[in-house]
C-alpha positions in Angstrom: -17.4 -33.3 7.6 -15.8 -30.7 10.1 -12.0 -31.3 7.6 -14.1 -30.1 4.7 -16.0 -27.4 6.1 -12.4 -26.0 7.4 -10.8 -26.6 3.7 -13.5 -24.6 1.9 -13.2 -21.9 4.9 -9.3 -21.7 4.3 -9.9 -21.8 0.2 -12.3 -19.0 0.7 -10.4 -17.2 3.1 -7.3 -17.3 0.4 -9.2 -16.5 -2.4 -10.2 -13.1 -0.1 -6.8 -12.4 0.6 -5.9 -11.9 -3.2 -8.9 -10.6 -4.5 -9.8 -7.7 -1.8 -6.5 -6.3 -1.8 -6.2 -6.2 -5.6 -9.9 -4.8 -6.0 -8.3 -1.9 -4.0 -5.2 -1.6 -6.0 -7.2 -1.2 -9.0 -9.6 1.4 -7.1 -6.8 3.6 -6.1 -5.1 3.4 -9.0 -7.7 4.4 -11.1 -8.8 7.1 -8.6 -5.5 8.4 -8.5 -5.6 8.6 -12.2 -8.8 10.5 -12.2 -7.2 13.1 -9.7 -3.7 13.2 -12.0 -6.0 13.9 -15.2 -7.9 16.3 -13.7 -4.5 18.5 -13.0 -3.5 18.0 -16.3 -6.1 18.4 -18.5 -5.0 22.5 -19.2 -1.7 20.7 -20.4 -3.1 18.6 -22.5 -4.6 20.9 -25.0 -1.5 20.9 -26.2 -1.5 17.4 -27.7 -2.7 16.3 -30.8 -6.5 15.4 -31.2 -5.6 11.9 -32.0 -4.5 11.3 -28.7 -6.4 9.8 -25.8 -5.5 13.2 -23.6 -5.8 13.3 -20.1 -5.9 9.6 -19.7 -2.8 8.4 -20.9 -0.8 11.4 -19.7 -2.3 10.7 -16.2 -1.3 6.6 -16.9 2.0 7.8 -17.5 2.3 10.4 -14.5 1.0 7.5 -12.2 3.7 5.1 -13.8 6.4 7.5 -13.3 5.7 8.7 -9.4 5.2 4.5 -8.8 9.0 4.6 -10.5 9.9 7.5 -8.7 8.9 5.9 -5.1 9.8 2.4 -6.0 13.4 3.4 -6.7 13.6 6.0 -3.9 12.3 3.5 -1.7 15.5 1.2 -2.3 18.2 3.8 -1.5 19.4 3.9 1.6 17.4 6.8 2.9 14.6 5.0 2.0 15.5 2.1 3.9 15.6 4.4 6.9 12.6 5.9 6.4 10.9 2.5 5.7 12.9 1.5 9.8 11.0 4.3 10.8 7.7 3.5 9.8 8.1 0.1 11.0 8.8 1.5 14.4 6.1 4.1 14.4 3.4 1.5 13.6 4.7 -0.8 16.2 4.7 2.1 18.9 1.0 2.9 17.7 0.2 -0.9 17.8 1.3 -1.0 21.1 -0.4 2.2 22.3 -3.7 1.1 20.5 -3.1 -2.7 22.6 -2.7 -1.3 26.2 -5.7 1.2 25.7 -8.2 -2.2 24.3 -6.8 -4.5 26.8 -5.6 -3.2 29.6 -2.2 -4.4 29.3 -0.6 -5.3 26.0 2.4 -7.9 28.0 2.5 -9.6 24.4 2.9 -6.5 22.3 6.3 -5.1 24.4 8.5 -7.7 22.9 7.3 -7.4 19.4 10.3 -5.5 16.8 10.9 -5.0 13.2 11.7 -8.3 11.7 14.7 -7.1 10.6 16.0 -5.3 13.7 19.8 -6.5 14.8 21.2 -6.8 18.2 24.7 -5.6 18.1 
């Protein structure tokens, strides 16, 4: 009985870990499209009437923004920025753990996974 309960719980958690981030990503995408559509509405008056004006332009701009960010992350500067963000995150996490637990000894040994000691 315990293994069935553990199996069901594990399956439920796996489903939640897939569904919730997907749902949140869709909400963020739709919210971003709505914001961009509001910003480009004056420009869309120049487009023909048969085009779905704001929605098409907003989707295109959000797609281009994601493409630009994705390509920027692949550069040397993007890797450096990602490393800085990881370091800042770990330092913040260490500080918060010290406040919560009082010691934070375990977190003093944490490092980014790609940190290499020479």
